[in-house]
C-alpha positions in Angstrom: 214.6 311.1 -31.5 217.3 309.6 -29.1 216.0 307.0 -26.6 216.9 307.3 -23.1 218.2 304.1 -21.1 218.8 303.4 -17.5 221.4 300.4 -16.4 220.5 299.1 -13.1 222.8 296.7 -11.0 226.0 297.7 -12.8 229.0 295.7 -11.2 231.3 298.2 -9.4 234.4 296.8 -11.2 232.7 297.4 -14.9 231.5 300.6 -13.7 235.1 301.9 -12.8 236.3 300.4 -15.9 233.8 302.6 -18.1 234.7 305.6 -16.0 238.4 305.4 -16.4 238.0 305.0 -20.4 235.5 308.1 -20.3 238.3 310.2 -18.6 241.0 308.5 -20.9 239.2 309.5 -24.1 237.6 313.0 -22.5 234.3 311.9 -22.7 231.1 311.7 -20.5 230.5 308.2 -19.0 227.3 308.2 -20.9 229.2 309.1 -24.1 231.8 306.3 -23.4 228.9 303.9 -22.7 227.3 304.7 -26.3 230.7 304.1 -28.0 231.2 300.9 -26.5 227.8 299.9 -27.5 228.1 300.9 -31.1 231.6 299.4 -31.3 230.2 295.9 -30.0 226.7 296.2 -31.8 227.4 297.9 -35.3 228.8 295.4 -38.0 232.0 296.2 -39.2 231.9 296.8 -42.8 235.9 297.0 -43.3 237.3 294.2 -45.8 240.8 292.9 -45.0 242.5 294.7 -47.8 241.2 298.1 -46.1 242.2 297.1 -42.7 245.5 296.6 -44.1 245.9 299.9 -46.1 244.8 301.5 -42.9 247.7 299.8 -40.9 250.3 300.6 -43.3 249.1 304.3 -43.4 249.0 304.3 -39.3 252.5 302.6 -39.6 253.9 305.2 -42.0 252.3 308.2 -39.7 254.4 307.0 -36.6 257.1 309.4 -35.8 259.5 306.5 -34.5 259.2 304.9 -38.0 259.2 301.4 -36.5 259.9 298.5 -39.1 258.3 295.5 -39.6 261.1 293.7 -38.1 261.5 295.7 -35.0 257.4 295.3 -34.3 258.1 291.5 -34.9 260.8 291.5 -32.3 258.7 293.4 -29.8 255.9 291.2 -30.1 257.6 288.2 -29.5 259.7 290.0 -26.5 259.6 288.5 -23.2 257.8 291.1 -21.3 256.7 291.5 -17.6 
């Protein structure tokens, strides 16, 4: 059975960021808090090879078809 937890004295700016993230991900604030906790507290079991393969699949799925050279150029660009 899930446990209930109450958080007290959350700084206003942190609460606002959580609220904005929840809206962006179409989740409740509670749901967003759970995802944040899971992300931080759950160990990552993905090895380097699997991460690289996932990045390649994501890149292949981009409609714009960014090349590695274009991505590198954007990373190095002087952006405000």
